[in-house]
DOMIRO-648999 format. One line per 4 residues: number of its first residue (from 1); for each residue x, z, y of C-alpha. Coordinates in steps of 0.02 Angstrom, whole numbers. Each point is the difference from the previous one (the first is absolute). Example, Ala and Ser with C-alpha at 12.3 -4.5 7.8 and 13.67 -1.06 7.14 Angstrom:
REM residues 2
1 = 615 390 -225  69 -33 172
//
This chain:
REM residues 332
1 = -360 -1131 996  82 77 154  84 135 -104  58 -129 -128
5 = 73 -108 139  94 146 77  74 47 -169  48 -180 -39
9 = 87 -23 169  93 165 -17  67 -44 -173  44 -175 58
13 = 105 72 140  102 102 -123  10 -139 -131  68 -123 129
17 = 121 125 73  -85 4 171  -9 189 -18  160 91 -43
21 = 15 99 -162  125 134 -50  78 58 -163  50 180 -32
25 = 181 44 -36  -52 65 -173  -121 -69 -132  -183 26 42
29 = -152 -7 -115  -169 -27 82  -159 60 -84  -156 -71 81
33 = -167 -85 -26  -116 -128 79  -151 114 11  -55 153 96
37 = 49 156 -98  -32 54 -177  126 -101 -103  113 147 -44
41 = 153 -25 110  49 184 -2  -2 21 -192  101 -161 -16
45 = 124 59 131  22 157 -104  20 -107 -157  141 -98 82
49 = 86 159 56  -10 70 -176  74 -159 -76  141 -9 127
53 = 43 184 -19  3 -13 -189  124 -145 18  110 98 121
57 = -38 -108 151  24 135 131  -15 51 139  -173 -71 31
61 = -113 -10 151  -181 -41 33  -54 -72 167  -183 3 48
65 = -99 -30 157  -80 171 -19  -180 -56 17  -108 111 112
69 = 140 120 43  -5 80 172  186 -24 38  98 -151 58
73 = 168 -79 -34  118 34 -144  -30 161 -94  58 72 -167
77 = -126 87 -113  94 163 -25  -55 147 -109  -95 79 143
81 = -87 -160 59  -189 -18 9  -116 -146 -32  -40 0 186
85 = 185 -31 38  45 -130 -131  -161 -55 -88  -73 55 -166
89 = 81 -129 -114  180 22 62  -22 188 -11  -62 -14 -180
93 = 153 -103 -48  119 118 90  -71 151 -92  11 -84 -171
97 = 174 -73 27  102 128 98  163 -96 -30  -71 -156 86
101 = 5 -21 189  -177 -43 56  -15 -62 179  -135 -76 109
105 = 18 -126 140  -117 -137 61  158 -99 43  62 -38 -176
109 = 159 -85 63  52 157 93  -51 107 -148  112 -99 -118
113 = 145 19 122  -25 188 -4  0 -2 -191  150 -115 -20
117 = 96 129 -103  -125 -17 -143  32 -101 -156  -175 -75 4
121 = -145 16 123  -179 -12 -65  -114 -73 134  -176 67 -16
125 = -136 -123 53  120 -121 85  -54 -169 -70  -84 -48 164
129 = 150 60 102  79 -173 9  131 56 127  96 84 -142
133 = 47 -110 -148  1 104 -159  119 -30 -144  -144 10 -123
137 = -187 -15 36  -123 81 -119  -185 -29 32  -140 100 -82
141 = -170 -74 -45  -142 116 -52  -71 -48 -170  -178 40 58
145 = 19 -95 166  88 -166 -36  60 -86 158  -66 -167 -64
149 = -176 73 5  20 83 170  -16 -53 182  92 36 161
153 = -57 146 105  -130 40 62  -98 -84 -139  119 58 -137
157 = 151 110 -31  139 -127 28  114 38 146  115 -148 -33
161 = -13 -177 -65  -2 -13 -191  127 -141 15  129 127 58
165 = 13 60 -179  128 -140 -20  126 107 96  1 134 -136
169 = 129 -4 -139  -103 124 -101  -189 21 -10  -76 153 -84
173 = -183 9 -48  -36 186 18  -136 116 -67  -24 -103 -157
177 = -88 60 -159  119 66 -132  4 -165 -94  -7 -183 53
181 = -5 -152 -112  125 -141 18  -143 -113 55  -48 116 143
185 = 181 14 55  13 -189 4  -161 -13 100  69 120 130
189 = 158 -104 21  -101 -159 16  -125 73 124  138 76 107
193 = 85 -172 1  172 73 -31  154 -108 -10  105 1 -159
197 = 135 106 80  -122 135 56  -13 146 -122  -169 78 -42
201 = -22 176 -68  -149 112 -38  -12 188 29  -131 133 -26
205 = -35 170 76  43 155 -100  -75 167 51  105 158 -16
209 = -59 181 -23  -75 75 160  109 106 113  -48 128 131
213 = -1 -55 181  39 176 60  107 136 -83  -154 109 -24
217 = -85 -127 -115  -74 85 -154  18 -110 -155  -152 84 -79
221 = -112 -109 108  66 -155 -90  -101 55 -152  -163 -9 95
225 = -127 -130 -53  -49 -40 180  102 -79 137  -10 -38 187
229 = 97 -158 42  83 -12 171  81 -166 45  58 -103 148
233 = 69 -156 -83  -48 -184 -3  -82 4 -172  -31 156 -103
237 = -102 -85 -138  141 0 -131  33 185 33  -187 39 -15
241 = -8 -89 -167  153 94 -63  -66 171 54  -174 -36 -67
245 = 69 7 -177  37 185 23  -111 62 140  -174 -17 69
249 = 28 -51 181  -123 114 90  41 -60 176  106 -135 82
253 = 76 18 173  65 -172 48  95 -49 157  88 -158 64
257 = 176 -44 -59  137 108 80  -134 113 74  69 146 98
261 = -99 153 -52  -73 101 143  -57 180 11  -178 -62 -23
265 = 52 -91 -160  79 159 -67  -162 94 35  -94 -135 -96
269 = 117 17 -148  -18 190 5  -190 -17 1  7 -115 -150
273 = 112 124 -90  -120 143 35  -149 -105 -56  90 -33 -165
277 = 82 169 -34  71 -43 -171  54 -178 39  177 -61 17
281 = 46 -93 161  97 -160 -32  85 -123 118  132 -138 -4
285 = 187 20 17  -2 -93 166  -140 108 69  94 156 -53
289 = 139 -39 124  -124 0 146  -98 150 -62  160 103 0
293 = 14 -35 187  -167 85 33  4 173 75  -107 149 -51
297 = -55 -73 -166  -108 138 -79  40 80 -167  -155 -77 -80
301 = 89 -169 19  181 51 -24  -37 82 -169  -102 -146 -70
305 = 75 -160 73  104 -113 -114  61 -179 7  28 -131 -135
309 = 173 -81 5  4 -183 -50  138 -117 -53  14 -186 -28
313 = 58 -57 -172  30 -172 -75  -116 -55 -139  145 -31 -119
317 = 179 60 -19  56 -181 -1  -73 -25 173  83 157 65
321 = 169 -56 -69  -16 -174 76  -54 70 169  143 126 0
325 = 127 -138 -36  -67 -107 143  -1 147 119  178 55 -41
329 = 66 -178 15  -82 -20 171  78 159 72  175 -20 -72
//
């Protein structure tokens, strides 16, 4: 009740204008959620960048807080940056989209001022940053963790009031099964209590062929029947299910979300690799960014460690076309 009261008073202060808000000099698109981690903000940020680039909306920038980075202030994720300097998710985006300026700054207002030469700025995880008023707010809701069946922390995963969903122009239900009936779509809209003007879309996770974390990775290990899974994300269950169709998961090494791998962790991974001499080592794309920061990674890991890239896709082409039209209109 105390946490709920604090959130309600904070939002009231911004809604009434008692706390000052700012708008960036260029269009901004916020991608956020109401829960703690695991809704797929990074794949959806990449989806937006892909759509905007394909429609010649350039130059583009991404502004993130840079969660768990060890630096402060405004910083650009350059080609030689590390996850320790800018955070794993901004680094992943910077490596996949070299033409996009990816920056981190806890002060989003200052960050937008630094990126004012961009055509559009994508704000990663900025829905709760009420000080900056985005041009377009997109909120993600995990299909397997509906906010209408959840509770505020610490008893649940909600970090904000479900009623704040009303501030979003677009809501995306992420990590859906490949097909949804019209009845289930209608139930989602009703349960989320969306207004008529709020758009609702559904996306799923698509897995791409594995890629080596290090240059020495030997693709022959991908044909092994056994696998050691290494992960430090909020929920690896979907990835486990996907990999289980091809591999027998002989061992799982699981760490907290955004875990910074230590020398002891690397020794543990090396021991698992030696205990399973023919097994492939597999991790997530986000974990790969942090693992590359580790020093003195032995050959037994470097030769066998791969990651599975993921991407967010709309369930239908009609949904993708409608979303693209709304997005382009908002950033004109």
